[in-house]
TORLUMSE-977877 format. One line per field, with one value per residue (C-alpha): x, y negated, z negated; residue number from 1. Coordinates in pm, 1 decimal, decimal comma. Each point is the difference from the previous one (the first is absolute). Layout:
residues N
east c(X  ...)
north c(Y  ...)
up c(Z  ...)
k c(NUM  ...)
//
This chain:
residues 80
east c(26554,4  294,1  -2,9  295,4  244,8  -232,7  52,5  -246,3  -196,3  -68,7  -102,8  -227,2  -160,3  -66,7  -132,0  -236,2  -115,7  -84,0  -260,5  -220,5  -186,8  -329,8  4,0  -244,5  105,9  -46,5  295,9  231,7  117,7  130,4  205,4  128,2  103,4  184,5  175,4  95,0  153,4  196,6  132,3  109,3  190,9  171,7  102,2  113,3  232,0  124,2  60,6  159,3  -231,8  -348,2  -223,4  85,4  358,5  283,5  -215,2  87,6  -284,0  -21,0  281,3  -59,7  -167,3  -120,9  -373,8  -246,6  84,7  -213,7  -116,2  54,1  -355,9  -61,1  -301,1  91,1  370,3  170,2  -346,1  -49,8  -368,4  -153,8  -166,7  -386,4)
north c(-7571,3  221,7  79,4  238,5  -235,4  -160,3  69,5  258,8  -249,7  -202,5  308,7  107,3  -355,1  16,8  349,5  -117,0  -289,3  221,2  173,4  -319,1  37,4  175,4  -53,7  -209,4  -350,4  99,0  237,1  -250,3  -168,3  329,5  48,9  -362,0  47,2  319,4  -176,6  -293,4  240,1  179,7  -337,4  -102,7  331,0  -68,8  -355,1  132,5  239,5  -285,1  -221,7  280,6  -9,3  -91,9  -244,5  -356,1  74,9  -51,1  -148,2  -371,9  -244,0  -329,7  -248,3  -239,3  -325,6  163,5  -1,4  -286,5  -250,1  -186,6  -321,1  143,1  -45,3  377,9  88,7  231,5  -69,6  -47,7  -117,8  -276,3  -57,0  -64,2  -347,8  3,1)
up c(-20973,7  -64,7  -365,6  -5,1  -146,5  -264,5  -370,6  -131,6  -206,1  313,5  206,5  -292,0  -9,9  373,7  -21,2  -279,9  203,4  278,5  -217,1  4,4  325,5  -68,0  -370,8  -182,9  -83,2  -362,4  8,8  174,5  -319,9  -140,4  331,7  -18,2  -359,9  94,2  284,0  -224,7  -249,5  273,0  140,3  -341,8  -45,6  322,5  -106,8  -326,6  178,3  214,5  -309,5  -191,8  -291,7  -128,1  204,9  -65,3  -116,4  247,0  257,7  27,2  13,1  183,4  -55,5  -286,5  107,2  339,8  -101,5  -35,0  -272,4  -243,6  160,9  354,5  99,1  23,4  -200,1  -291,8  35,9  -337,1  -147,3  263,7  70,0  334,5  14,7  -37,6)
k c(1  2  3  4  5  6  7  8  9  10  11  12  13  14  15  16  17  18  19  20  21  22  23  24  25  26  27  28  29  30  31  32  33  34  35  36  37  38  39  40  41  42  43  44  45  46  47  48  49  50  51  52  53  54  55  56  57  58  59  60  61  62  63  64  65  66  67  68  69  70  71  72  73  74  75  76  77  78  79  80)
//
């Protein structure tokens, strides 16, 4: 994979993931948390501010609605 044109945060995330092979599974969580933080920073840069701001969510009404038969959607319950 050519990483020459990737933002610094993404390159750092890939580099951090590359440290996983050979590490005990108990240390993986720390690596994943670091990668998550790096990816959030990259998204913040793209959005122009703190995570969760300036990044549009799904359009209103695009998710499951109450009574749609989808368990957990709008408080609807699955039949027993």
